[in-house]
C-alpha atoms as a printed R data frame, in Angstrom:
   type eleno elety resid chain resno       x       y       z
1  ATOM     1    CA   MET     A     1  14.039   6.043  16.228
2  ATOM     2    CA   THR     A     2  15.031   3.434  13.674
3  ATOM     3    CA   SER     A     3  14.189   3.624  10.025
4  ATOM     4    CA   ILE     A     4  12.180   0.900   8.331
5  ATOM     5    CA   ARG     A     5  14.095   1.331   5.077
6  ATOM     6    CA   PRO     A     6  17.767   0.401   5.234
7  ATOM     7    CA   GLY     A     7  19.944   3.381   4.454
8  ATOM     8    CA   ALA     A     8  17.149   5.926   4.883
9  ATOM     9    CA   ALA     A     9  18.314   8.970   6.767
10 ATOM    10    CA   LYS     A    10  16.462   9.967   9.920
11 ATOM    11    CA   GLY     A    11  13.850  12.540   9.000
12 ATOM    12    CA   ALA     A    12  13.996  11.636   5.293
13 ATOM    13    CA   LYS     A    13  10.997  12.863   3.321
14 ATOM    14    CA   SER     A    14   8.897  10.871   0.892
15 ATOM    15    CA   ALA     A    15   5.784  11.607  -1.116
16 ATOM    16    CA   PHE     A    16   3.949   8.897   0.833
17 ATOM    17    CA   ALA     A    17   4.935  10.375   4.193
18 ATOM    18    CA   ASP     A    18   3.868  13.828   3.005
19 ATOM    19    CA   PHE     A    19   0.523  12.427   1.901
20 ATOM    20    CA   ILE     A    20  -0.076  10.703   5.245
21 ATOM    21    CA   ARG     A    21   0.782  13.874   7.159
22 ATOM    22    CA   ASN     A    22  -0.954  16.437   4.966
23 ATOM    23    CA   ALA     A    23  -3.875  14.849   3.108
24 ATOM    24    CA   LYS     A    24  -7.410  15.495   4.230
25 ATOM    25    CA   SER     A    25  -9.415  12.618   5.654
26 ATOM    26    CA   GLU     A    26 -11.562  12.367   2.505
27 ATOM    27    CA   GLN     A    27  -8.476  12.047   0.301
28 ATOM    28    CA   LYS     A    28  -7.002   9.340   2.521
29 ATOM    29    CA   LYS     A    29 -10.253   7.379   2.541
30 ATOM    30    CA   ARG     A    30 -10.458   7.526  -1.267
31 ATOM    31    CA   VAL     A    31  -6.861   6.372  -1.715
32 ATOM    32    CA   TYR     A    32  -7.166   3.631   0.917
33 ATOM    33    CA   GLY     A    33 -10.344   2.414  -0.795
34 ATOM    34    CA   GLU     A    34  -8.604   2.270  -4.172
35 ATOM    35    CA   VAL     A    35  -5.602   0.477  -2.682
36 ATOM    36    CA   LEU     A    36  -7.789  -2.076  -0.902
37 ATOM    37    CA   THR     A    37  -9.817  -2.699  -4.064
38 ATOM    38    CA   GLU     A    38  -6.681  -3.294  -6.129
39 ATOM    39    CA   ALA     A    39  -5.109  -5.483  -3.434
40 ATOM    40    CA   THR     A    40  -8.280  -7.587  -3.306
41 ATOM    41    CA   LYS     A    41  -8.226  -8.013  -7.097
42 ATOM    42    CA   GLN     A    42  -4.598  -9.105  -6.999
43 ATOM    43    CA   GLN     A    43  -5.232 -11.496  -4.121
44 ATOM    44    CA   ASN     A    44  -8.182 -13.067  -5.945
45 ATOM    45    CA   LEU     A    45  -6.034 -13.482  -9.059
46 ATOM    46    CA   VAL     A    46  -3.348 -15.280  -7.064
47 ATOM    47    CA   MET     A    47  -5.950 -17.572  -5.520
48 ATOM    48    CA   MET     A    48  -7.469 -18.371  -8.931
49 ATOM    49    CA   GLN     A    49  -4.027 -19.165 -10.346
50 ATOM    50    CA   ALA     A    50  -3.291 -21.444  -7.403
51 ATOM    51    CA   GLU     A    51  -6.572 -23.294  -7.976
52 ATOM    52    CA   THR     A    52  -5.763 -23.652 -11.665
53 ATOM    53    CA   ASN     A    53  -2.334 -25.068 -10.867
54 ATOM    54    CA   ARG     A    54  -3.833 -27.637  -8.474
55 ATOM    55    CA   ALA     A    55  -6.162 -29.033 -11.128
């Protein structure tokens, strides 16, 4: 298996990996919802800035 991160050792642990493996479904749904909400806000901001720069 190859690692996505360069230099990451096989079987390396991360807080994110632990969360994905161990969190309950409700916790994952809450976090995913928060992440999607924030990503949408950021994406809308980028789009508004692009529109402003066109004008």
